C-alpha positions as CSV (number, residue, x, y, z in Angstrom):
1,M,-5.5,11.9,-10.8
2,L,-4.5,13.3,-7.3
3,D,-3.9,9.8,-5.9
4,C,-1.8,8.7,-8.9
5,T,0.3,11.9,-9.1
6,S,0.7,12.2,-5.3
7,S,2.2,8.7,-4.9
8,L,4.6,9.4,-7.8
9,V,5.8,12.8,-6.7
10,F,5.7,12.2,-2.9
11,F,7.9,9.1,-3.0
12,D,10.4,11.1,-5.0
13,Y,10.2,13.9,-2.4
14,M,10.9,11.4,0.4
15,K,14.4,10.9,-0.8
16,R,15.3,14.1,1.1
17,F,14.6,12.4,4.5
18,R,16.1,9.5,6.3
19,T,14.9,5.9,5.6
20,Q,12.8,5.5,8.7
21,Y,10.6,8.4,7.7
22,L,9.4,6.4,4.6
23,R,7.4,4.2,6.9
24,A,5.4,7.2,7.9
25,V,4.2,7.4,4.3
26,F,3.1,3.8,4.3
27,L,1.5,4.3,7.7
28,G,-0.6,7.2,6.2
29,E,-1.6,5.0,3.3
30,A,-2.6,2.3,5.7
31,L,-4.6,4.6,8.0
32,T,-6.6,6.0,5.1
33,S,-8.3,2.6,4.7
34,A,-8.1,1.3,8.3
35,I,-9.7,4.2,10.1
36,P,-12.9,4.2,7.9
37,T,-13.1,0.4,8.4
38,V,-12.9,0.7,12.2
39,L,-15.7,3.3,12.1
40,I,-17.8,1.1,9.9
41,L,-17.4,-1.8,12.4
42,A,-18.1,0.5,15.3
43,Q,-21.2,2.3,14.1
44,G,-22.4,1.0,10.7
45,V,-22.1,2.5,7.3
46,A,-22.8,6.2,6.7
47,G,-22.8,7.2,10.3
48,I,-20.8,10.1,11.7
49,I,-21.6,9.9,15.4
50,I,-18.4,8.3,16.5
51,A,-16.3,10.6,14.4
52,S,-18.1,13.7,15.8
53,L,-17.6,12.3,19.4
54,I,-13.9,11.8,18.9
55,A,-13.5,15.3,17.4
56,F,-15.3,16.8,20.3
57,I,-13.2,15.0,22.9
58,L,-10.0,16.1,21.1
59,L,-11.1,19.7,21.1
60,R,-12.4,19.7,24.6
61,W,-9.9,17.7,26.7
62,T,-6.6,17.8,24.7
63,S,-4.1,20.5,23.8
64,I,-4.7,20.1,20.1
65,V,-6.1,23.6,19.8
66,R,-2.6,25.0,20.6
67,L,-1.5,23.8,17.2
68,A,-2.9,27.1,16.0
69,D,0.2,28.8,17.5
70,A,2.5,26.4,15.5
71,A,3.1,28.9,12.7
72,E,4.6,31.5,15.0
73,K,6.8,28.9,16.6
74,N,8.0,27.7,13.2
75,V,9.0,31.2,12.3
76,R,11.2,31.4,15.4
77,E,12.6,28.0,14.7
78,K,13.3,28.9,11.1
79,A,15.2,32.0,12.2
80,I,17.3,30.0,14.6
81,S,18.0,27.4,11.9
82,N,19.0,30.1,9.4
83,R,21.5,31.5,12.0
84,N,22.8,27.9,12.5
85,V,23.2,27.5,8.7
86,A,25.1,30.8,8.5
87,V,27.5,29.7,11.2
88,E,28.0,26.3,9.5
89,E,28.8,28.0,6.2
90,N,31.7,29.7,7.8
91,L,33.2,26.3,8.9
92,P,35.9,24.7,6.9
93,M,34.8,22.5,4.0
94,V,36.9,19.6,5.2
95,N,34.3,18.5,7.8
96,V,31.5,18.6,5.2
97,I,33.5,16.4,2.8
98,K,34.3,14.0,5.6
99,S,30.7,13.8,6.7
100,R,29.6,13.1,3.1
101,T,32.2,10.4,2.5
102,S,31.2,8.8,5.8
103,S,27.6,8.8,4.9
104,K,28.4,6.9,1.7
105,S,29.8,3.9,3.7
106,I,26.4,2.2,3.7
107,Q,25.8,-0.8,1.5
108,H,24.8,0.0,-2.0
109,M,22.4,-1.9,-4.2
110,P,23.7,-3.4,-7.5
111,R,22.0,-2.2,-10.6
112,R,20.7,-5.7,-11.5
113,L,19.1,-6.0,-8.1
114,F,17.5,-2.5,-8.5
115,F,15.9,-3.5,-11.8
116,L,14.8,-6.8,-10.3
117,F,13.0,-4.9,-7.5
118,L,11.4,-2.6,-10.0
119,I,10.1,-5.5,-12.1
120,L,8.7,-7.3,-9.0
121,N,7.0,-4.1,-7.8
122,T,5.5,-3.6,-11.2
123,V,4.1,-7.1,-11.4
124,N,2.8,-6.9,-7.8
125,S,1.2,-3.6,-8.5
126,T,-0.3,-4.9,-11.7
127,I,-2.0,-7.7,-9.8
128,S,-3.0,-5.9,-6.6
129,F,-4.0,-2.5,-8.0
130,G,-4.8,-3.2,-11.6
131,C,-6.4,-6.6,-12.0
132,L,-7.9,-7.9,-8.8
133,P,-10.0,-4.9,-7.7
134,S,-12.0,-5.3,-11.0
135,L,-12.5,-9.0,-10.3
136,S,-13.8,-8.7,-6.7
137,T,-17.5,-9.1,-7.6
138,Y,-16.8,-12.1,-9.8
139,A,-14.8,-13.9,-7.2
140,L,-16.8,-13.1,-4.1
141,L,-20.5,-12.8,-5.0
142,P,-20.9,-16.5,-5.9
143,F,-20.2,-17.1,-2.2
144,G,-22.9,-14.7,-1.0
145,Q,-23.5,-11.1,-0.2
146,K,-22.1,-11.5,3.3
147,A,-18.8,-12.9,1.9
148,F,-18.4,-9.7,-0.2
149,Y,-19.3,-7.5,2.8
150,Y,-16.8,-9.2,5.2
151,W,-14.1,-9.0,2.5
152,S,-14.6,-5.3,2.0
153,V,-14.3,-4.8,5.8
154,L,-11.3,-7.1,6.4
155,L,-9.2,-6.2,3.3
156,P,-8.2,-2.7,4.5
157,I,-6.8,-4.2,7.6
158,A,-4.2,-6.2,5.7
159,Y,-2.1,-3.2,4.8
160,P,-1.6,-1.9,8.3
161,L,-0.7,-5.4,9.4
162,A,1.8,-5.6,6.6
163,L,3.3,-2.3,7.9
164,L,3.6,-3.7,11.4
165,L,5.2,-6.8,10.0
166,S,7.7,-4.7,8.1
167,I,8.6,-2.9,11.3
168,Y,9.2,-6.1,13.2
169,W,10.9,-7.8,10.2
170,K,13.3,-5.1,9.0
171,H,16.0,-7.0,7.2
172,V,14.6,-9.2,4.4
173,S,16.9,-11.1,2.1
174,N,16.6,-11.1,-1.7
175,H,15.6,-14.7,-1.8
176,V,12.8,-14.2,0.6
177,I,11.5,-11.2,-1.5
178,V,11.5,-13.4,-4.6
179,L,9.8,-16.3,-2.9
180,Q,7.2,-14.1,-1.4
181,S,6.5,-12.6,-4.8
182,I,6.0,-16.1,-6.4
183,F,3.7,-17.1,-3.5
184,N,1.8,-13.9,-4.0
185,W,1.4,-14.7,-7.7
186,L,0.1,-18.2,-7.0
187,L,-2.6,-16.8,-4.7
188,A,-3.6,-14.3,-7.3
189,T,-3.8,-17.0,-9.9
190,F,-6.2,-18.9,-7.6
191,I,-8.4,-15.8,-7.4
192,F,-8.3,-15.5,-11.1
193,I,-9.5,-19.0,-11.5
194,I,-12.3,-18.6,-9.1
195,A,-13.4,-15.4,-10.9
196,R,-13.2,-17.1,-14.2
197,Q,-15.6,-19.9,-12.9
198,S,-18.2,-17.3,-11.9
199,P,-21.2,-17.5,-11.5
200,C,-20.7,-21.1,-10.2
201,P,-17.2,-21.6,-9.0
202,W,-15.9,-24.3,-6.7
203,L,-17.6,-24.4,-3.3
204,A,-20.1,-21.8,-4.3
205,D,-22.9,-20.8,-1.9
206,T,-21.1,-22.5,1.0
207,I,-19.5,-21.1,4.2
208,Q,-16.3,-23.1,3.5
209,G,-16.0,-21.4,0.1
210,A,-16.6,-18.0,1.6
211,L,-13.9,-18.5,4.2
212,M,-11.5,-19.9,1.6
213,I,-11.8,-17.0,-0.8
214,I,-11.7,-14.3,2.0
215,T,-8.6,-16.0,3.6
216,V,-6.7,-16.3,0.3
217,W,-7.4,-12.7,-0.7
218,F,-6.5,-11.4,2.8
219,I,-3.2,-13.3,2.7
220,M,-2.4,-12.1,-0.8
221,S,-3.1,-8.5,0.2
222,L,-0.9,-8.9,3.3
223,T,1.9,-10.3,1.3
224,S,1.6,-7.7,-1.5
225,G,1.6,-4.9,1.0
226,F,4.6,-6.3,2.8
227,L,6.5,-6.6,-0.5
228,R,5.7,-3.1,-1.5
229,I,6.9,-1.7,1.8
230,T,10.0,-3.8,1.9
231,I,11.1,-3.0,-1.7
232,G,10.5,0.7,-1.1
233,N,12.6,0.6,2.1
234,R,15.4,-1.3,0.3
235,I,15.5,1.1,-2.6
236,K,15.5,4.1,-0.3
237,S,18.3,2.9,1.9
238,E,20.6,1.1,-0.6
239,W,20.2,2.6,-4.0
240,E,22.6,5.5,-4.4
241,D,20.9,7.3,-7.3
242,D,18.5,10.2,-6.3
243,K,15.8,9.1,-8.7
244,G,15.4,5.6,-7.2
245,M,12.2,6.5,-5.3
246,F,10.8,8.3,-8.4
247,Y,11.2,5.1,-10.4
248,Y,9.7,3.1,-7.5
249,G,6.6,5.3,-7.5
250,G,6.5,5.1,-11.3
251,T,6.4,1.3,-11.2
252,V,3.3,1.4,-9.1
253,Q,1.5,3.6,-11.6
254,L,2.8,1.5,-14.5
255,G,1.5,-1.6,-12.9
256,L,-1.9,0.0,-12.4
257,L,-2.0,0.9,-16.1
258,L,-0.9,-2.6,-17.2
259,G,-3.5,-4.2,-15.1
260,T,-6.6,-2.1,-15.6
261,I,-6.6,-1.9,-19.5
262,P,-6.4,-5.7,-20.1
263,I,-9.0,-6.5,-17.5
264,Y,-11.3,-3.8,-18.9
265,I,-11.0,-5.4,-22.3
266,L,-11.5,-8.9,-21.0
267,I,-14.6,-7.9,-19.1
268,N,-16.4,-5.4,-21.3
269,V,-15.2,-6.4,-24.8
270,F,-14.7,-10.2,-24.7
271,G,-17.0,-11.0,-21.8
272,V,-14.6,-13.5,-20.3
273,F,-16.0,-13.0,-16.7
274,I,-19.6,-13.5,-16.0
275,D,-21.1,-11.8,-13.0
276,R,-23.6,-13.4,-10.6
277,K,-27.0,-11.7,-10.6
278,P,-28.9,-11.4,-7.3
279,C,-32.1,-13.3,-6.5
280,R,-31.3,-16.0,-9.1
281,A,-30.7,-19.7,-8.7
282,Y,-27.3,-21.0,-9.8
283,C,-25.2,-24.2,-9.5
284,F,-27.8,-26.8,-9.9
285,S,-26.3,-30.2,-9.2
């Protein structure tokens, strides 16, 4: 509940800030998965030694403790800002009107393009957040336990890489966004086919098959994350309505709903996907 409501409300709250600050939100989402992954690779699962060491170093040899005095500093800054606001309120309204009209000189997004981006974000969220997480065991376990482990370690790195790619590639055309979405859907379709063939898919119990499914899933997650960041930045910078980011966050939750319910019915009611049990022999030729 907290994760769903925070993404919906916080994206709407970010409309108050400049466009470049939206990347900080995506950076925070990326670090929530990347940092635990790095710790897992460094020390193994369920260990806290590295985290404790880093915390001790920060407390001992940095000035992070001085952040405790930040509240008092903020009070002074707030008082100064209030005085500045009082001075600005006495200025003529002509300057304010000119500044607002000049800020509206940026390129605006057409309504049809805005709805297209919302549809693309809904479909991508349906696939990435709603459908595929429930199919991970069906698509990966036929290639071995190690394949599933390396997938769980490498997948959280895809989103930070997508963020870095969006920083380097800031201006993305509409045609590229549509083509990347189609490419992302093709990769997701391939994963669906592999999961449907479980417990004995193509190239099961082989290193080639494990590399194939991990690579395809990693590229799909990278593309999906890049599309999500790019569409969010485009809506924030070009859509003139204040509720644009609210609808953007709503499409993420809508896609999550549209993906989880059908997959739950297919798995638990109709039994379309068959899982692979451990310590059993499959795929006899």
